[in-house]
NUZA-154381 format. One line per field, with one value per residue (C-alpha): x, y, z; residue in three letters. Coordinates in steps of 0.5 Angstrom, whole numbers, m for minus. Example, Ala and Ser with C-alpha at 12.3 -4.5 7.8 and 13.67 -1.06 7.14 Angstrom:
<recs>
X <- 25 / 27
Y <- m9 / m2
Z <- 16 / 14
r <- ALA / SER
</recs>
This chain:
<recs>
X <- m5 / m13 / m16 / m22 / m28 / m35 / m41 / m46 / m53 / m56 / m64 / m65 / m71 / m71 / m70 / m64 / m61 / m57 / m54 / m52 / m49 / m45 / m43 / m40 / m36 / m33 / m31 / m29 / m28 / m34 / m34 / m41 / m44 / m46 / m51 / m48 / m46 / m51 / m56 / m53 / m49 / m54 / m57 / m57 / m55 / m49 / m47 / m47 / m43 / m38 / m37 / m36 / m30 / m27 / m27 / m24 / m19 / m17 / m17 / m12 / m8 / m7 / m6 / m10 / m17 / m17 / m16 / m10 / m7 / m9 / m6 / 1 / 0 / m1 / 5 / 10 / 7 / 9 / 16 / 17 / 15 / 19 / 25 / 24 / 23 / 29 / 33 / 30 / 32 / 39 / 42 / 40 / 44 / 41 / 37 / 31 / 24 / 23 / 28 / 26 / 19 / 22 / 25 / 18 / 15 / 20 / 18 / 24 / 23 / 28 / 26 / 30 / 32 / 36 / 40 / 46 / 52 / 55 / 49 / 50 / 51 / 53 / 49 / 43 / 44 / 47 / 50 / 48 / 51 / 52 / 50 / 50 / 51 / 46 / 47 / 42 / 42 / 37 / 35 / 33 / 27 / 26 / 19 / 20 / 26 / 29 / 36 / 37 / 33 / 30 / 28 / 35 / 34 / 27 / 29 / 35 / 33 / 28 / 24 / 23 / 18 / 21 / 22 / 18 / 23 / 31 / 33 / 35 / 28 / 25 / 30 / 27 / 20 / 22 / 25 / 19 / 14 / 19 / 17 / 9 / 11 / 14 / 7 / 3 / 7 / 6 / m1 / m2 / 2 / m2 / m8 / m5 / m3 / m10 / m14 / m10 / m12 / m19 / m20 / m16 / m21 / m27 / m25 / m24 / m31 / m34 / m31 / m34 / m41 / m40 / m39 / m45 / m49 / m47 / m48 / m55 / m57 / m55 / m59 / m66 / m72 / m77 / m84 / m86 / m79 / m79 / m74 / m67 / m63 / m56 / m50 / m43 / m36 / m31 / m24 / m24 / m19 / m24 / m30 / m30 / m29 / m35 / m39 / m38 / m41 / m47 / m49 / m48 / m53 / m58 / m59 / m61 / m56 / m54 / m47 / m45 / m39 / m39 / m42 / m39 / m44 / m43 / m38 / m34 / m28 / m21 / m16 / m9 / m4 / 3 / 10 / 14 / 17 / 11 / 7 / 12 / 10 / 2 / 3 / 4 / m2 / m6 / m4 / m7 / m13 / m14 / m16 / m23 / m25 / m24 / m18 / m11 / m7 / m1 / 3 / 7 / 9 / 10 / 14 / 21 / 20 / 19 / 25 / 29 / 26 / 28 / 35 / 36 / 34 / 38 / 44 / 49 / 52 / 54 / 47 / 44 / 49 / 46 / 39 / 40 / 43 / 37 / 32 / 35 / 35 / 28 / 26 / 29 / 27 / 34 / 31 / 24 / 21 / 14 / 13 / 18 / 14 / 13 / 17 / 24 / 24 / 22 / 27 / 32 / 30 / 30 / 37 / 39 / 37 / 40 / 47 / 47 / 44 / 49 / 55 / 53 / 52 / 59 / 58 / 60 / 58 / 59 / 66 / 66 / 68 / 71 / 77 / 77 / 84 / 82 / 76 / 77 / 78 / 74 / 68 / 69 / 67 / 60 / 59 / 55 / 59 / 60 / 56 / 50 / 49 / 52 / 48 / 50 / 49 / 45 / 40 / 39 / 38 / 33 / 29 / 30 / 27 / 21 / 19 / 19 / 15 / 10 / 10 / 9 / 3 / m1 / 0 / m3 / m9 / m10 / m10 / m14 / m20 / m20 / m21 / m26 / m30 / m29 / m24 / m29 / m29 / m22 / m20 / m18 / m13 / m10 / m9 / m5 / m1 / 0 / 2 / 7 / 9 / 9 / 12 / 18 / 19 / 20 / 24 / 29 / 29 / 31 / 36 / 39 / 39 / 40 / 34 / 33 / 29 / 24 / 22 / 21 / 17 / 12 / 12 / 11 / 5 / 2 / 2 / m1 / m6 / m9 / m8 / m12 / m18 / m18 / m17 / m21 / m27 / m28 / m26 / m34 / m37 / m44 / m43 / m44 / m37 / m37 / m37 / m32 / m27 / m28 / m27 / m21 / m18 / m19 / m15 / m10 / m9 / m9 / m4 / 1 / 1 / 1 / 6 / 12 / 11 / 10 / 17 / 21 / 18 / 23 / 29 / 28 / 31 / 38 / 37 / 36 / 41 / 46 / 44 / 45 / 52 / 54 / 52 / 55 / 62 / 61 / 61 / 67 / 71 / 69 / 72 / 78 / 80 / 79 / 83 / 89 / 96 / 98 / 92 / 92 / 86 / 83 / 81 / 75 / 72 / 73 / 69 / 64 / 63 / 63 / 58 / 53 / 53 / 52 / 46 / 43 / 44 / 41 / 35 / 34 / 36 / 31 / 25 / 26 / 27 / 21 / 16 / 18 / 18 / 11 / 9 / 12 / 8 / 1 / 1 / 5 / 4 / m3 / m5 / m3 / m5 / m12 / m12 / m17 / m16 / m23 / m24 / m25 / m20 / m23 / m25 / m28 / m34 / m30 / m28
Y <- m14 / m15 / m22 / m22 / m23 / m27 / m24 / m30 / m29 / m35 / m36 / m42 / m45 / m43 / m51 / m51 / m45 / m47 / m53 / m49 / m44 / m49 / m52 / m45 / m44 / m51 / m49 / m42 / m39 / m34 / m27 / m26 / m19 / m16 / m10 / m3 / m3 / 1 / m4 / m10 / m8 / m6 / m13 / m15 / m22 / m19 / m14 / m19 / m24 / m18 / m16 / m24 / m24 / m17 / m20 / m27 / m22 / m18 / m24 / m28 / m21 / m20 / m28 / m28 / m26 / m19 / m22 / m25 / m19 / m14 / m19 / m19 / m12 / m10 / m14 / m11 / m4 / m6 / m9 / m2 / 2 / m2 / m1 / 6 / 6 / 2 / 8 / 13 / 10 / 8 / 15 / 13 / 7 / 1 / 3 / m1 / 3 / m1 / 3 / 10 / 8 / 7 / 14 / 17 / 14 / 17 / 24 / 24 / 25 / 24 / 28 / 27 / 33 / 34 / 40 / 42 / 40 / 47 / 50 / 44 / 46 / 41 / 44 / 42 / 35 / 28 / 28 / 21 / 21 / 25 / 24 / 28 / 35 / 34 / 32 / 28 / 29 / 27 / 32 / 30 / 34 / 33 / 35 / 36 / 41 / 45 / 47 / 50 / 55 / 51 / 57 / 57 / 50 / 50 / 55 / 52 / 45 / 40 / 35 / 28 / 24 / 18 / 12 / 6 / 1 / 1 / m1 / m8 / m9 / m6 / m10 / m16 / m14 / m14 / m21 / m23 / m20 / m23 / m30 / m28 / m25 / m32 / m35 / m30 / m32 / m39 / m39 / m35 / m40 / m45 / m42 / m41 / m48 / m50 / m45 / m41 / m47 / m47 / m40 / m40 / m45 / m41 / m35 / m38 / m41 / m34 / m31 / m36 / m35 / m27 / m29 / m33 / m28 / m23 / m27 / m29 / m21 / m20 / m25 / m22 / m26 / m27 / m30 / m29 / m32 / m38 / m36 / m33 / m29 / m26 / m25 / m26 / m26 / m31 / m30 / m33 / m38 / m41 / m41 / m49 / m51 / m47 / m49 / m56 / m55 / m51 / m57 / m62 / m58 / m56 / m49 / m44 / m38 / m33 / m32 / m25 / m20 / m15 / m8 / m1 / 0 / m7 / m7 / m12 / m14 / m15 / m20 / m18 / m23 / m20 / m24 / m25 / m18 / m14 / m18 / m16 / m9 / m10 / m8 / m1 / m1 / m4 / 2 / 7 / 3 / m2 / m1 / m1 / m7 / m2 / 1 / m1 / m4 / 1 / m5 / m7 / 1 / 2 / m3 / m1 / 6 / 5 / 1 / 6 / 12 / 8 / 6 / 13 / 16 / 11 / 12 / 8 / 1 / m1 / 0 / m4 / m10 / m9 / m9 / m15 / m19 / m16 / m18 / m25 / m26 / m24 / m29 / m35 / m33 / m32 / m25 / m25 / m18 / m17 / m11 / m14 / m21 / m23 / m17 / m21 / m21 / m14 / m12 / m16 / m14 / m6 / m8 / m11 / m4 / 0 / m3 / m3 / 5 / 6 / 4 / 9 / 14 / 13 / 12 / 6 / 7 / 14 / 13 / 17 / 11 / 16 / 18 / 10 / 8 / 0 / 1 / m1 / 5 / 2 / 2 / 9 / 11 / 9 / 13 / 19 / 26 / 33 / 38 / 39 / 46 / 48 / 43 / 37 / 31 / 27 / 33 / 33 / 26 / 26 / 32 / 28 / 21 / 26 / 29 / 22 / 19 / 24 / 24 / 16 / 18 / 22 / 17 / 12 / 16 / 17 / 10 / 8 / 14 / 11 / 4 / 6 / 12 / 12 / 16 / 22 / 23 / 22 / 28 / 33 / 28 / 26 / 34 / 35 / 28 / 31 / 38 / 36 / 29 / 30 / 37 / 34 / 29 / 34 / 38 / 33 / 30 / 37 / 38 / 31 / 31 / 39 / 40 / 47 / 51 / 53 / 45 / 45 / 51 / 49 / 42 / 45 / 50 / 44 / 40 / 46 / 47 / 40 / 40 / 47 / 44 / 38 / 42 / 48 / 46 / 38 / 36 / 34 / 32 / 35 / 41 / 48 / 51 / 56 / 51 / 47 / 53 / 55 / 48 / 48 / 54 / 52 / 45 / 50 / 53 / 47 / 44 / 50 / 51 / 43 / 40 / 45 / 43 / 36 / 36 / 39 / 34 / 29 / 33 / 30 / 23 / 27 / 31 / 25 / 21 / 27 / 28 / 21 / 20 / 27 / 24 / 18 / 21 / 26 / 20 / 17 / 23 / 23 / 16 / 17 / 24 / 19 / 14 / 18 / 16 / 11 / 8 / 3 / 3 / 8 / 3 / 1 / 8 / 8 / 2 / 4 / 11 / 8 / 3 / 8 / 13 / 8 / 4 / 11 / 13 / 7 / 8 / 15 / 14 / 8 / 12 / 17 / 12 / 9 / 15 / 20 / 15 / 13 / 20 / 21 / 15 / 17 / 24 / 26 / 19 / 17 / 24 / 25 / 18 / 19 / 13 / 13 / 7 / 6 / m2 / m8 / m14 / m20 / m24 / m31 / m34 / m40 / m43
Z <- m49 / m47 / m48 / m52 / m48 / m50 / m46 / m44 / m42 / m38 / m37 / m31 / m28 / m21 / m19 / m23 / m21 / m15 / m18 / m24 / m20 / m17 / m24 / m26 / m19 / m20 / m27 / m25 / m32 / m32 / m29 / m27 / m28 / m21 / m20 / m17 / m10 / m8 / m10 / m7 / m1 / 3 / 4 / 11 / 10 / 6 / 11 / 16 / 12 / 10 / 18 / 19 / 14 / 17 / 24 / 21 / 17 / 23 / 28 / 23 / 22 / 30 / 31 / 37 / 41 / 44 / 51 / 50 / 46 / 51 / 56 / 53 / 51 / 59 / 61 / 56 / 58 / 65 / 63 / 60 / 66 / 71 / 66 / 66 / 74 / 75 / 71 / 75 / 81 / 79 / 81 / 88 / 89 / 93 / 99 / 103 / 102 / 109 / 113 / 110 / 112 / 119 / 119 / 117 / 123 / 128 / 125 / 120 / 112 / 107 / 101 / 94 / 90 / 84 / 82 / 77 / 80 / 80 / 84 / 89 / 97 / 102 / 107 / 103 / 104 / 103 / 96 / 93 / 86 / 80 / 73 / 66 / 70 / 75 / 83 / 86 / 94 / 100 / 105 / 112 / 114 / 121 / 123 / 130 / 129 / 123 / 123 / 116 / 112 / 106 / 101 / 97 / 97 / 94 / 89 / 86 / 87 / 84 / 89 / 86 / 88 / 93 / 89 / 91 / 90 / 89 / 82 / 84 / 86 / 80 / 75 / 79 / 78 / 70 / 71 / 74 / 68 / 63 / 66 / 65 / 58 / 56 / 59 / 55 / 49 / 50 / 51 / 44 / 40 / 43 / 41 / 34 / 33 / 35 / 31 / 25 / 20 / 22 / 21 / 15 / 12 / 15 / 12 / 5 / 6 / 8 / 2 / m2 / 1 / 0 / m7 / m8 / m4 / m9 / m15 / m13 / m11 / m18 / m21 / m24 / m22 / m28 / m29 / m21 / m19 / m23 / m28 / m26 / m31 / m30 / m35 / m35 / m39 / m41 / m44 / m51 / m49 / m44 / m49 / m51 / m43 / m42 / m48 / m46 / m39 / m42 / m47 / m42 / m37 / m42 / m40 / m44 / m46 / m51 / m53 / m56 / m57 / m51 / m53 / m51 / m46 / m42 / m36 / m39 / m35 / m37 / m37 / m39 / m43 / m43 / m44 / m37 / m38 / m38 / m33 / m28 / m29 / m29 / m21 / m23 / m28 / m23 / m18 / m23 / m25 / m30 / m37 / m40 / m45 / m51 / m49 / m50 / m44 / m43 / m39 / m45 / m46 / m39 / m37 / m42 / m40 / m33 / m33 / m36 / m32 / m26 / m28 / m30 / m23 / m20 / m25 / m21 / m24 / m17 / m14 / m20 / m17 / m10 / m13 / m17 / m11 / m6 / m11 / m12 / m5 / m4 / m9 / m6 / 1 / 3 / 5 / 8 / 9 / 8 / 4 / m1 / m2 / m9 / m12 / m12 / m20 / m21 / m16 / m20 / m27 / m24 / m22 / m29 / m32 / m27 / m28 / m36 / m36 / m30 / m34 / m40 / m35 / m32 / m25 / m20 / m13 / m13 / m17 / m24 / m29 / m34 / m29 / m26 / m29 / m28 / m33 / m40 / m45 / m50 / m45 / m43 / m50 / m49 / m43 / m45 / m43 / m45 / m48 / m53 / m55 / m49 / m44 / m41 / m46 / m40 / m39 / m47 / m47 / m41 / m45 / m51 / m48 / m45 / m52 / m55 / m49 / m50 / m58 / m57 / m52 / m57 / m62 / m58 / m56 / m63 / m65 / m58 / m60 / m67 / m65 / m59 / m62 / m70 / m74 / m75 / m67 / m67 / m72 / m67 / m64 / m70 / m72 / m66 / m67 / m74 / m72 / m66 / m68 / m76 / m75 / m70 / m75 / m81 / m77 / m75 / m82 / m85 / m80 / m82 / m89 / m90 / m94 / m97 / m92 / m98 / m98 / m90 / m90 / m95 / m92 / m85 / m88 / m91 / m84 / m80 / m85 / m85 / m77 / m76 / m80 / m76 / m69 / m70 / m76 / m76 / m68 / m67 / m73 / m74 / m68 / m70 / m73 / m68 / m62 / m66 / m66 / m59 / m57 / m61 / m58 / m51 / m53 / m56 / m49 / m45 / m50 / m50 / m43 / m41 / m46 / m44 / m37 / m39 / m43 / m37 / m32 / m35 / m33 / m26 / m29 / m30 / m24 / m19 / m22 / m22 / m14 / m13 / m16 / m13 / m6 / m7 / m9 / m3 / 2 / m2 / m1 / 6 / 7 / 4 / 8 / 14 / 11 / 10 / 7 / 12 / 15 / 21 / 25 / 20 / 16 / 21 / 20 / 13 / 12 / 16 / 13 / 6 / 8 / 12 / 6 / 1 / 4 / 6 / m1 / m4 / 0 / m2 / m9 / m9 / m6 / m11 / m17 / m15 / m14 / m20 / m26 / m23 / m24 / m31 / m33 / m29 / m30 / m37 / m41 / m39 / m39 / m46 / m48 / m46 / m41 / m36 / m32 / m30 / m32 / m27 / m27 / m29 / m23 / m25 / m20 / m17 / m11
r <- MET / ILE / THR / GLN / MET / LYS / LYS / TYR / THR / PHE / LEU / VAL / PHE / HIS / ARG / ASP / TYR / GLU / PRO / PHE / LEU / THR / GLN / LEU / ARG / ASP / LEU / GLY / VAL / VAL / HIS / ILE / THR / GLN / LYS / ALA / ALA / GLY / LEU / ILE / GLU / ASP / ASP / GLU / GLN / LEU / GLN / ALA / ALA / LEU / GLN / HIS / GLU / ASP / GLU / LEU / ARG / ARG / LEU / LEU / LYS / GLN / GLY / ALA / PRO / ASP / GLN / LEU / ILE / ALA / GLU / ARG / ALA / ASN / ILE / GLU / GLN / SER / ILE / ALA / ASP / ALA / GLN / THR / ALA / ALA / GLN / GLN / ALA / ALA / VAL / TRP / GLY / GLU / PHE / ASP / PRO / ALA / ARG / ILE / GLN / GLN / LEU / LYS / ASN / ALA / GLY / TYR / THR / LEU / ARG / PHE / PHE / SER / CYS / SER / THR / SER / SER / PHE / GLN / GLU / GLU / TRP / GLY / ILE / LYS / VAL / SER / GLU / LYS / GLU / GLY / LYS / THR / TYR / PHE / VAL / ASN / LEU / ASP / ASN / SER / ILE / SER / ARG / ASN / ILE / ASP / ASN / SER / GLU / LEU / LEU / ASP / LYS / ALA / THR / GLU / ILE / PRO / GLN / PRO / GLU / LYS / SER / ALA / THR / GLN / TYR / MET / GLN / ASP / VAL / GLU / HIS / LEU / LYS / GLY / LEU / LEU / ALA / ALA / ALA / ASN / ALA / ARG / ILE / GLU / ALA / TRP / GLN / LEU / ALA / ASN / ILE / ASP / LYS / LEU / GLN / ALA / GLU / LEU / LYS / GLU / ALA / ARG / GLN / ASN / ILE / ASP / TRP / GLN / ARG / VAL / THR / LEU / SER / THR / ASP / LYS / LEU / ALA / GLU / GLY / SER / LEU / CYS / LEU / PHE / GLU / GLY / PHE / CYS / PRO / ILE / ASP / LYS / GLU / PRO / GLU / LEU / ASN / ALA / MET / LEU / ALA / ALA / ALA / GLU / VAL / TYR / TYR / GLU / GLU / THR / ASP / PRO / GLU / LYS / GLU / ASP / ALA / THR / PRO / ILE / LYS / LEU / HIS / ASN / ASN / TRP / PHE / ALA / LYS / LEU / PHE / GLU / VAL / PHE / THR / GLY / MET / TYR / GLY / TRP / PRO / THR / TYR / GLY / GLU / PHE / ASP / PRO / THR / PRO / ILE / LEU / ALA / PRO / PHE / TYR / LEU / LEU / PHE / PHE / ALA / MET / CYS / MET / GLY / ASP / ALA / GLY / TYR / GLY / LEU / VAL / LEU / ILE / THR / PHE / GLY / LEU / LEU / THR / HIS / TYR / LYS / LYS / VAL / ASN / ILE / GLU / MET / PHE / GLU / GLY / LEU / GLY / PRO / ILE / ILE / ALA / THR / LEU / GLY / VAL / GLY / THR / THR / ILE / VAL / GLY / LEU / PHE / LEU / GLY / THR / PHE / PHE / GLY / MET / PRO / LEU / LEU / GLU / ALA / SER / TRP / TYR / PRO / GLU / ALA / LEU / LYS / HIS / LEU / ILE / ILE / SER / GLY / ASN / VAL / MET / GLY / PHE / ASP / ALA / GLN / MET / VAL / LEU / ALA / ILE / GLY / ILE / GLY / VAL / PHE / HIS / ILE / CYS / LEU / ALA / MET / VAL / VAL / LYS / ALA / LEU / CYS / PHE / THR / LYS / ARG / PHE / GLY / PHE / ALA / GLU / ALA / LEU / SER / VAL / TRP / GLY / TRP / VAL / LEU / LEU / ILE / VAL / GLY / GLY / LEU / ILE / VAL / LEU / SER / VAL / SER / ALA / LEU / LEU / ASN / LEU / PRO / SER / GLN / VAL / THR / LYS / TRP / ILE / ILE / ILE / ALA / ILE / ALA / SER / VAL / SER / ALA / LEU / ALA / ILE / TYR / ILE / PHE / ASN / LYS / PRO / GLY / ARG / ASN / PRO / LEU / LEU / ASN / ILE / GLY / ALA / GLY / LEU / TRP / ASP / THR / TYR / ASN / MET / ALA / THR / GLY / LEU / LEU / GLY / ASP / VAL / LEU / SER / TYR / VAL / ARG / LEU / TYR / ALA / LEU / GLY / LEU / ALA / GLY / GLY / MET / LEU / GLY / GLY / ALA / PHE / ASN / SER / ILE / ALA / LEU / MET / VAL / LEU / GLY / GLU / ASN / PRO / THR / TRP / GLN / TRP / LEU / PRO / PHE / LEU / LEU / ILE / LEU / LEU / PHE / GLY / HIS / VAL / LEU / ASN / ILE / LEU / MET / SER / ALA / LEU / GLY / ALA / PHE / VAL / HIS / PRO / LEU / ARG / LEU / THR / PHE / VAL / GLU / TYR / PHE / ARG / ASN / SER / GLY / TYR / GLU / GLY / LYS / GLY / GLN / ILE / TYR / GLN / PRO / PHE / LYS / LYS
</recs>
């Protein structure tokens, strides 16, 4: 849910302005309204502060000045080059480059060649080694007298530049460079010990300086600069603290409720479960002050969708374990930092839903002799009207999800714009949601067909009036009819595609289960009936296969529920996500 806000307008004498801002910052509960970015971001002083902040962030991220980083990178590149050169020189065995130079001074030049082993001819030179179907040999090219015709040699063999050093000498260079690399790393570590804390403190100060400048740039100067006027918003639960401070400060202020046209920030207030999923709301965009917070509805449905896409109870146990290890810092992976609780929660959902879908590490639980018969009755299986029951379930969840979105849209539009402006939305809710409810009740209670017919006609008539005639009060009826027809076209072409999108919940879970089962089958084929050493490849195939399947399934289970939420649900609920999050002016 969205915390209620109060709007404050402050009028401060210029001599009291900075002390008052300091008091507000120390209290840290007021979100100061800032002017449009184009009006303040062009300020030269602010630009300089932003550039300084970026430089500090960059320096902290790379961990050392450019000079030290470049020095280390050059040494690492030299090590890589020397190792590559050592591999290339290894085929020539041990040799002394000085002796080769002595031959060259005497008028003899060693030329280095490689060719396919099947093409090599002994008269071409002295074979040094063979590797991966190639023969490496040297040819003594006497510049005073030549005893062979080199035409065939040059046609079938490739001349290789003479190595400057032997492989052993290159590896000696590598060891020397590793010493230089250790010294470079030591210099970087010493620099970090001496400077990181200072840089972090400087970055905090730079951020505060930027916030201060943005606030001052958003303040209007009145009466030839003698008065300072600015606005801010405070959550209603922090209102007593702010009012007490303002009473002591003896400044003029007005406290009002936010208006529709105000850029009121939003502060979400959810229970521990929904709070885990606020990160997904933020990925799309925060709600405006007049909208509903979508997180309480997003949270259970995203959990359900993720679990259905994973579709395996065993994989859920893996996610629970990984989430707990991440939360308690036993596993430290930067991209998952702070996400341990939500990973574990998704794992719990996957384990529970996986038991209903009947898959455990790729094994079908209906066929497992060790799985209790009482629990097998809970597994969703069989066909419904000729279709797989799990697919029908996915479609049914999709229909419910979209109907819920339409109801939320109608309630939200009524709250924001009034009932008259939301008549068209309520018309569609009555037609689609009401029609589905009537048909469902009629089928369950076996109502007479004539009763159902007249109820449907009544619903359609009322809906038609709302959609085509009264969709925009005060507008030309012909324009209303045209807008209603366009809305009908969009509904007809969009709803079917939206509902069918939920088949992915079934398809992804099915694909993951089949792939897990395939790895199990391959591993059992390798194991055989009387295994001895076959246990090792059996375990390796299971480990590799299921790790790969978990990673792919988790990726799909992360992305596709987001799509169903961001596209199908948000579009049908009218959610815009153009709000700004509450960011109080504070230290």
